[in-house]
C-alpha positions as CSV (number, residue, x, y, z in Angstrom):
1,X,-8.2,-87.8,50.6
2,X,-7.5,-85.1,48.1
3,X,-4.2,-83.3,48.3
4,X,-3.4,-79.9,46.8
5,X,0.2,-79.3,45.7
6,X,1.5,-76.1,47.0
7,X,3.3,-73.7,44.8
8,X,6.4,-72.2,46.3
9,X,6.2,-68.4,47.0
10,X,9.2,-67.8,44.9
11,X,7.5,-69.3,41.8
12,X,4.5,-66.9,42.2
13,X,6.8,-63.9,42.3
14,X,8.6,-65.0,39.2
15,X,5.4,-65.4,37.3
16,X,4.2,-61.9,38.2
17,X,7.6,-60.4,37.5
18,X,7.5,-62.1,34.1
19,X,4.0,-60.7,33.3
20,X,4.9,-57.1,34.3
21,X,8.4,-56.9,32.8
22,X,7.8,-58.7,29.5
23,X,4.2,-58.0,28.7
24,X,4.0,-54.2,29.6
25,X,4.5,-51.8,26.6
26,X,6.1,-48.4,26.7
27,X,3.7,-45.5,27.2
28,X,2.8,-43.9,23.9
29,X,4.0,-40.3,23.1
30,X,1.6,-37.6,21.9
31,X,2.4,-34.2,20.1
32,X,0.5,-30.9,20.1
33,X,-3.1,-30.1,20.5
34,X,-4.1,-32.7,17.9
35,X,-2.4,-35.3,20.2
36,X,-0.7,-37.0,17.2
37,X,0.9,-40.2,18.4
38,X,4.6,-40.8,17.3
39,X,7.5,-43.1,18.0
40,X,10.5,-41.3,19.3
41,X,12.8,-43.9,17.8
42,X,12.5,-42.3,14.4
43,X,10.3,-39.1,15.0
44,X,10.2,-36.1,17.3
45,X,7.7,-33.4,18.3
46,X,8.5,-29.7,17.7
47,X,6.1,-26.9,18.4
48,X,3.1,-29.1,18.1
49,X,4.1,-30.9,14.9
50,X,5.6,-34.4,14.3
51,X,8.7,-34.6,12.2
52,X,10.9,-37.5,11.0
53,X,14.4,-37.5,12.6
54,X,17.3,-36.6,10.3
55,X,20.0,-39.3,10.4
56,X,18.6,-40.2,13.8
57,X,18.8,-36.7,15.3
58,X,16.3,-34.0,16.1
59,X,16.7,-30.5,14.8
60,X,15.2,-27.0,14.9
61,X,12.6,-27.0,12.0
62,X,12.3,-23.2,12.1
63,X,15.8,-22.7,10.5
64,X,16.7,-26.2,9.2
65,X,15.2,-29.0,7.1
66,X,16.1,-32.6,6.2
67,X,16.7,-33.7,2.6
68,X,17.6,-37.3,1.9
69,X,18.6,-37.8,5.6
70,X,21.0,-34.8,5.5
71,X,20.4,-31.7,7.5
72,X,20.6,-28.3,5.8
73,X,19.9,-24.7,6.8
74,X,16.7,-23.2,5.2
75,X,17.2,-20.8,2.3
76,X,15.5,-17.5,3.1
77,X,13.2,-19.3,5.5
78,X,12.3,-21.9,2.8
79,X,13.1,-25.6,2.3
80,X,15.1,-26.5,-0.8
81,X,14.2,-29.3,-3.2
82,X,17.7,-29.9,-4.6
83,X,16.3,-31.9,-7.5
84,X,15.1,-28.7,-9.2
85,X,16.3,-25.8,-7.0
86,X,19.3,-24.3,-5.3
87,X,20.2,-21.7,-2.7
88,X,22.6,-18.8,-3.5
89,X,23.3,-16.1,-0.9
90,X,20.2,-17.1,1.1
91,X,18.0,-16.7,-2.0
92,X,16.1,-19.6,-3.6
93,X,16.5,-20.2,-7.3
94,X,15.1,-22.8,-9.7
95,X,17.7,-24.7,-11.7
96,X,18.0,-23.8,-15.4
97,X,17.4,-26.8,-17.6
98,X,18.3,-28.9,-14.6
99,X,21.7,-27.1,-14.1
100,X,23.1,-24.9,-11.4
101,X,24.4,-21.5,-12.3
102,X,25.8,-18.3,-10.7
103,X,22.9,-15.8,-10.5
104,X,25.4,-12.9,-10.5
105,X,26.7,-14.0,-13.9
106,X,23.6,-15.5,-15.6
107,X,19.9,-15.8,-15.5
108,X,17.5,-18.5,-16.8
109,X,15.1,-17.8,-19.7
110,X,12.9,-20.5,-21.0
111,X,15.3,-23.2,-19.7
112,X,18.3,-21.5,-21.3
113,X,21.1,-19.6,-19.5
114,X,21.6,-16.0,-20.5
115,X,24.4,-13.7,-19.4
116,X,23.4,-11.1,-16.9
117,X,23.7,-7.5,-17.9
118,X,26.3,-5.2,-16.4
119,X,25.8,-1.8,-14.7
120,X,26.5,0.8,-15.9
121,X,27.6,-0.7,-19.2
122,X,28.8,-4.0,-20.6
123,X,32.4,-2.9,-20.8
124,X,33.1,-1.5,-17.4
125,X,30.1,-2.4,-15.3
126,X,29.6,-5.0,-12.6
127,X,27.2,-8.0,-13.3
128,X,24.1,-8.1,-11.2
129,X,21.1,-10.4,-10.7
130,X,18.7,-9.2,-13.3
131,X,15.9,-11.3,-12.0
132,X,15.9,-9.4,-8.7
133,X,17.6,-6.1,-9.5
134,X,17.8,-3.5,-12.3
135,X,20.3,-0.9,-13.4
136,X,19.4,2.8,-13.5
137,X,22.0,5.4,-14.4
138,X,24.9,3.4,-13.1
139,X,23.2,2.3,-9.9
140,X,21.7,-1.1,-9.0
141,X,18.2,-1.1,-7.4
142,X,16.0,-3.9,-6.1
143,X,13.0,-4.7,-8.3
144,X,9.6,-3.7,-6.8
145,X,7.5,-6.9,-6.9
146,X,9.4,-8.0,-10.0
147,X,9.0,-4.6,-11.7
148,X,11.6,-1.9,-12.5
149,X,10.8,1.7,-12.0
150,X,12.2,5.2,-12.5
151,X,14.1,6.0,-9.2
152,X,14.3,9.7,-10.2
153,X,10.6,10.2,-9.7
154,X,9.3,6.9,-8.3
155,X,9.9,4.8,-5.2
156,X,9.0,1.3,-3.9
157,X,7.1,0.7,-0.7
158,X,5.6,-2.6,0.3
159,X,5.8,-4.1,-3.2
160,X,4.0,-1.1,-4.8
161,X,5.4,1.7,-6.9
162,X,4.5,5.3,-6.0
163,X,5.2,8.6,-7.6
164,X,7.6,10.8,-5.7
165,X,6.0,14.1,-4.6
166,X,7.2,17.7,-4.3
167,X,8.8,18.5,-0.9
168,X,10.1,21.7,0.6
169,X,12.2,23.5,-1.9
170,X,10.4,21.8,-4.8
171,X,12.6,18.7,-4.9
172,X,11.0,15.3,-5.4
173,X,11.0,12.8,-2.6
174,X,9.4,9.8,-1.1
175,X,6.9,9.9,1.8
176,X,5.1,7.9,4.4
177,X,2.3,6.3,2.4
178,X,0.3,5.5,5.6
179,X,0.0,9.2,6.2
180,X,0.1,10.9,2.8
181,X,-0.8,10.5,-0.8
182,X,0.5,12.2,-3.9
183,X,-1.6,13.5,-6.8
184,X,-0.1,15.6,-9.6
185,X,3.0,16.0,-7.5
186,X,1.0,17.6,-4.6
187,X,1.1,15.9,-1.2
188,X,-2.2,15.4,0.5
189,X,-3.1,14.1,4.0
190,X,-4.7,10.6,4.1
191,X,-7.9,10.1,5.9
192,X,-6.7,6.6,6.9
193,X,-5.5,8.3,10.0
194,X,-8.3,10.2,11.9
195,X,-8.0,14.0,11.4
196,X,-10.7,16.3,12.8
197,X,-12.8,13.3,13.5
198,X,-12.8,12.1,9.9
199,X,-11.5,8.8,8.6
200,X,-11.6,6.6,5.6
201,X,-9.5,5.9,2.4
202,X,-9.7,9.3,0.8
203,X,-7.4,12.3,0.4
204,X,-8.3,16.0,1.1
205,X,-6.6,19.3,1.3
206,X,-8.7,21.7,3.4
207,X,-9.4,21.9,7.1
208,X,-13.0,21.0,6.6
209,X,-12.1,17.6,5.3
210,X,-13.7,17.9,1.9
211,X,-12.8,14.9,-0.1
212,X,-11.1,15.7,-3.3
213,X,-9.6,12.3,-4.3
214,X,-10.2,8.6,-3.7
215,X,-7.4,6.4,-2.3
216,X,-7.7,2.7,-2.4
217,X,-7.1,0.9,0.9
218,X,-4.8,-1.7,-0.3
219,X,-2.5,0.1,-2.8
220,X,-2.9,3.7,-1.5
221,X,-3.2,4.8,-5.1
222,X,-5.0,8.1,-5.4
223,X,-7.4,8.7,-8.3
224,X,-9.6,11.7,-9.2
225,X,-13.2,10.5,-9.7
226,X,-14.6,11.1,-13.2
227,X,-17.9,13.2,-13.5
228,X,-20.8,11.2,-12.1
229,X,-18.5,8.9,-10.0
230,X,-18.2,9.3,-6.2
231,X,-15.8,8.2,-3.5
232,X,-17.2,5.5,-1.3
233,X,-16.3,5.0,2.3
234,X,-14.1,1.9,1.6
235,X,-12.0,3.5,-1.1
236,X,-14.0,2.5,-4.2
237,X,-15.1,5.0,-6.8
238,X,-18.8,4.1,-7.7
239,X,-21.5,5.2,-10.0
240,X,-24.3,3.8,-12.2
241,X,-25.6,3.6,-15.7
242,X,-29.0,2.8,-17.2
243,X,-29.1,0.3,-20.0
244,X,-32.2,0.7,-22.2
245,X,-33.4,-2.8,-23.2
246,X,-36.0,-4.0,-25.7
247,X,-38.4,-5.0,-22.9
248,X,-37.3,-3.0,-19.9
249,X,-34.4,-0.9,-18.6
250,X,-31.7,-2.1,-16.1
251,X,-29.6,0.0,-13.9
252,X,-26.1,-1.3,-13.4
253,X,-23.5,-0.3,-10.8
254,X,-20.2,1.1,-12.2
255,X,-16.8,1.3,-10.7
256,X,-13.7,3.4,-11.6
257,X,-10.4,1.5,-11.4
258,X,-7.5,3.7,-12.2
259,X,-8.4,5.6,-15.4
260,X,-11.0,3.0,-16.5
261,X,-14.7,2.9,-15.7
262,X,-16.3,-0.6,-15.7
263,X,-19.8,-1.9,-15.3
264,X,-19.4,-3.7,-12.0
265,X,-21.9,-6.5,-12.9
266,X,-22.4,-9.0,-15.7
267,X,-24.6,-7.7,-18.5
268,X,-28.0,-9.3,-18.7
269,X,-30.4,-9.7,-21.6
270,X,-34.1,-9.2,-21.4
271,X,-34.5,-12.8,-20.2
272,X,-32.0,-12.2,-17.3
273,X,-29.4,-14.4,-19.0
274,X,-25.8,-13.3,-18.4
275,X,-23.9,-15.9,-20.6
276,X,-23.5,-15.7,-24.4
277,X,-21.4,-17.1,-27.2
278,X,-18.9,-14.6,-28.6
279,X,-20.9,-13.6,-31.7
280,X,-24.0,-12.9,-29.7
281,X,-22.1,-11.0,-27.1
282,X,-20.6,-8.8,-29.9
283,X,-24.0,-8.4,-31.6
284,X,-22.8,-10.3,-34.6
285,X,-24.3,-13.0,-36.7
286,X,-23.6,-16.6,-35.5
287,X,-21.5,-17.3,-38.6
288,X,-18.9,-15.0,-37.0
289,X,-18.0,-17.7,-34.5
290,X,-16.6,-19.8,-37.4
291,X,-15.6,-17.3,-40.1
292,X,-13.8,-14.1,-39.0
293,X,-14.2,-12.7,-42.5
294,X,-17.9,-13.3,-42.8
295,X,-19.6,-10.0,-44.0
296,X,-21.7,-8.4,-41.3
297,X,-24.5,-5.9,-41.6
298,X,-22.4,-3.0,-40.3
299,X,-21.8,-0.6,-43.1
300,X,-18.8,1.8,-42.9
301,X,-18.8,5.5,-43.9
302,X,-17.7,4.7,-47.4
303,X,-20.5,2.1,-47.9
304,X,-18.2,-0.9,-47.2
305,X,-19.3,-3.9,-45.2
306,X,-17.2,-4.5,-42.1
307,X,-16.2,-8.2,-41.5
308,X,-16.4,-10.0,-38.2
309,X,-12.7,-9.6,-37.5
310,X,-13.2,-5.9,-37.1
311,X,-15.9,-5.7,-34.4
312,X,-14.5,-2.5,-32.9
313,X,-14.1,-0.7,-36.2
314,X,-14.7,3.0,-35.6
315,X,-17.4,3.2,-38.3
316,X,-19.4,0.7,-36.3
317,X,-19.3,2.6,-33.0
318,X,-23.1,3.2,-32.9
319,X,-24.0,-0.2,-34.4
320,X,-24.7,-3.5,-32.6
321,X,-21.0,-4.4,-33.3
322,X,-20.2,-2.7,-30.0
323,X,-22.0,-5.7,-28.6
324,X,-24.6,-5.8,-25.9
325,X,-23.2,-2.9,-24.0
326,X,-25.1,0.4,-23.4
327,X,-24.4,3.3,-25.8
328,X,-21.1,4.9,-25.0
329,X,-19.7,1.6,-23.7
330,X,-17.9,-1.3,-25.3
331,X,-16.8,-4.9,-24.8
332,X,-13.1,-4.5,-23.7
333,X,-10.2,-5.7,-25.7
334,X,-7.2,-7.7,-24.4
335,X,-5.4,-4.4,-24.1
336,X,-8.2,-3.0,-22.0
337,X,-8.2,-6.0,-19.7
338,X,-4.4,-6.0,-19.4
339,X,-4.5,-2.3,-18.3
340,X,-6.9,-3.3,-15.5
341,X,-4.6,-6.2,-14.5
342,X,-1.5,-4.0,-14.5
343,X,-3.1,-1.3,-12.5
344,X,-4.3,-3.7,-9.8
345,X,-0.8,-5.4,-9.8
346,X,-0.4,-7.7,-6.8
347,X,-3.6,-6.3,-5.2
348,X,-7.0,-8.0,-5.2
349,X,-9.2,-7.0,-8.1
350,X,-12.3,-7.5,-5.9
351,X,-11.1,-4.8,-3.4
352,X,-11.6,-2.2,-6.1
353,X,-15.2,-3.1,-6.5
354,X,-15.0,-5.2,-9.7
355,X,-17.6,-7.6,-8.1
356,X,-16.9,-10.8,-10.0
357,X,-19.8,-13.3,-10.1
358,X,-18.7,-16.9,-9.8
359,X,-20.7,-19.5,-11.6
360,X,-20.3,-22.7,-13.7
361,X,-19.2,-22.2,-17.3
362,X,-19.0,-24.7,-20.2
363,X,-15.8,-24.8,-22.1
364,X,-14.2,-27.2,-24.5
365,X,-13.0,-29.5,-21.7
366,X,-16.3,-29.5,-19.9
367,X,-17.8,-27.5,-17.0
368,X,-15.5,-25.2,-14.9
369,X,-16.2,-23.0,-12.0
370,X,-15.1,-19.4,-11.9
371,X,-15.9,-16.1,-13.7
372,X,-15.3,-15.8,-17.4
373,X,-15.7,-12.8,-19.7
374,X,-15.2,-12.2,-23.4
375,X,-12.9,-9.7,-25.1
376,X,-13.6,-8.1,-28.4
377,X,-10.5,-9.6,-30.0
378,X,-11.3,-11.4,-33.2
379,X,-8.8,-10.4,-35.9
380,X,-7.5,-13.5,-37.8
381,X,-9.0,-16.0,-35.4
382,X,-11.3,-18.5,-37.0
383,X,-13.2,-20.0,-34.1
384,X,-11.3,-19.0,-31.0
385,X,-10.7,-15.7,-29.3
386,X,-9.3,-14.3,-26.0
387,X,-11.2,-14.2,-22.8
388,X,-10.3,-13.3,-19.2
389,X,-11.2,-15.3,-16.1
390,X,-10.9,-15.4,-12.3
391,X,-10.7,-19.1,-11.3
392,X,-12.2,-18.8,-7.8
393,X,-13.0,-16.4,-5.0
394,X,-9.6,-16.9,-3.5
395,X,-7.8,-15.6,-6.7
396,X,-6.5,-12.1,-6.7
397,X,-6.5,-11.1,-10.4
398,X,-7.8,-11.9,-13.9
399,X,-5.9,-14.3,-16.3
400,X,-6.0,-14.6,-20.1
401,X,-7.6,-17.7,-21.6
402,X,-8.0,-18.7,-25.3
403,X,-11.5,-20.1,-25.8
404,X,-13.9,-21.4,-28.5
405,X,-16.2,-18.7,-29.6
406,X,-19.1,-21.0,-29.0
407,X,-18.5,-21.1,-25.2
408,X,-21.0,-19.3,-23.1
409,X,-19.2,-16.6,-21.2
410,X,-20.3,-13.4,-19.5
411,X,-19.8,-9.7,-20.6
412,X,-18.3,-6.8,-18.8
413,X,-18.6,-3.4,-20.4
414,X,-16.0,-0.6,-20.4
415,X,-16.8,3.1,-20.9
416,X,-15.5,4.6,-24.1
């Protein structure tokens, strides 16, 4: 007869207790909408993000940060990498040559400490932080987006410098740039606010709302359109020009930006190509890409030949040396480009109607994406010259780039 041994009830309970007490894991923790899993023994969740604890403790990441397991307050709302930066009076500074310094006494220039200037003079003045402030007639003012200005007839608003305008009694004063604009010291209403049913980024002076000036949406700068240019509804100043080609004519859009008028498209040849080496863009012989002193076919008023390094020589204004541009236009110099960059300032060059075309260009290091344009600069440069480029559609402004003259870049023309 088979017999089955019975297990005492207490033994069964101990087995189940062992299973559920020793084998069960703690429930995982999740953070935020992404449901990121974390271990609260060394991490914590704050406003939907997971952070490492600092010396075993949680903290408010909005006003604090952890550096090498030590908790610090943020500097002007920013974390500090103490290996190359430091905080002074809640302002973040980079170390100078790896060293700390007092920003009220010194400033850093190319890795070297320089003594700050004093205001109003070096003998009796007080030192000030020249990286963030400037002295004008004995008073210290904050820089306006890193730029000094003349407080007697200018003021800073939102990082932009505006001219003061004549107020009652003829005195110069600042004004609300969201409501008014100033041109030739005369204050105009802005159409940004609806007046008599009219709106838009312009300025006008009569009750009929006749537009007299164009005002850019971003900078609120007012510009008088040149003849043939018209204010558009978005603040751009637009026109067009016809380029007479060897095979057919092309109409190009133009845009006025400040006191300059640019062709708002890349220039095409009769084969609809918009990329050229420097010599071809300038209408020069190919030898000019290698020898800046090569004699060209342009003859000056005294019968002299003009070398490649003088492509914008006045005697050659009506010759191909003004490049592929239409008559009355030229390939811009570095100074022309810099005037454009300075006018736009911290704004977006595309918002003015520059209309950059992004593509793939071949440079010395290989293919790059962006928008690249030649300058007319050539003096003393054997096989390189200056160009300007915008690296991508997210970039705000143009940058200088030194390139081989054999690179294939685009051309933008500037009205003389």
